[in-house]
Residue, then its C-alpha position, 0 to 999 in steps of 0.5 A: m819373614k825369615k822364611t820368605y827370604f829363604v824361599i826367595f833365596l832358593f828361587l834365585i839359586s834355582i834360576s841361576s843354576l838354570s841359566d848356567s845350563f844354557a850357552s850364551g851367544p853366538i859370537e863371531v870369532f873369525s871371518a874371511t873373504w873368498g879367494k886363494a890369497a893368504g887370509q882367504l878361504g876357497h870357494d868353487s861354485g862349479v859353474e865353469a864345469g857346468d856343475t851346480s854343486e859348491l865346494f868350500p870349507m865344511s869341516i872345522l875342528v876346535t883344539d884344546d888350546k882353542r885354535i880353530v882348524i879349517g879344511d880348506i878343500v878348494n885350496d887343498r890346505i889346512v888353515i889354523i886360526k889363532n886368536g881369531r886370525f890366520y896363523k898358518a896354512f899348509r898342504p897335508l904331506a899325505l896328499p899327493a902332488d897331483s891330487t886334491m883334498s876334496w871329500k877325502m879328508q876326515w879328522t878329529t882333535l886329540s889332547g895335547h894341542r894335536f889333531l889327527l888327519k885321515l887321507s885314504a889309508k894315511y893317518e897323520i897327527y899334527n900339533t896346532d902349529g901345523v908340525l907333523l908328529k906321527t904317521f901310520e897306516g889305517i883303515s882306508k875306506y870312507i868312514e862315518e867318524i873318527i873319535s878321540l877317546s879319554d885315554d887318547s886312543i882313537m876309534v874309527h867308525t865304518n859302515k857296511p858292515e858296521s865296525y869300530y876300529h880301535y887304535t892306540p895313540d900311535g896307530v896300533l890296531l887294538k881291536i875291531y868291534s861290531f857294535e858301538p862301544q860304551e865310551v863312544t855312546k857316552i861321548h855322543d850323549q855328552r855332545r847331544k846334551v851340549i848342543e841341545s842347550i843352545k838354539l842354533p841358527e837355520s840355513s836360508a837361501d843366502t846363508k848356509i850353516g854348518k854342523p855344530v862342533v863341541a870344543p873340549n871346553g864345552d863351547v859350541y862352534v858353527w861355520e856360516k857361509t854367505p856370498s861375501k864371506y865365511s865366518i865361524k860363530k861360538w856359543v859359550g857354555n859349561a864344560p862337560e866331563k869331556s867333549h870330543n869333536l866328531k867328523 
């Protein structure tokens, strides 16, 4: 009898461990209607210009203090969401008055409640209150991704030719690699394992789903666009050794 109880105990432990390896969700953590007013996000269908393309927020970050940062490219502003509500919106200082954000914006999160924003050759570091902390000049061409490393240094990946520019947290260029550094490979592997542990929704005719973003605590976020609103959904998971947001 004792042996039977012991086997059942081991079985329950194994089931518990298996279930813990998968994230639960999704939970809608934010939504907004389309527009230019405070509390709204921009959408441009291109109809007026005879274009069939759409512009709307397609890039989000999740910071280590659990704030969501949205690139509102139609309204040329960065929107910070705190506790599921609009907290602040601002225009990046590196963006000229006669220019638009469009597809020029690329970014990543940093530790210490901060994120880095790239617009052309200008790199700006903001805190999650939207206060500019640091600016520096970096590689200007369009890049594949920006990654924050474990020591808070910054890796900028370009293509054609394949290059990895390694900067200090203050923007000083340390080294240029012609291959993917091991720490970057490790980050990619961590992110892939987290994303593979959940079942992501698929886009449909009326609903578009964004690329998953792995938060520093291991949660996974995606944006969802419908004709009536924009929302962000979250899957709660176990934190990996350290996760990083990609482009």
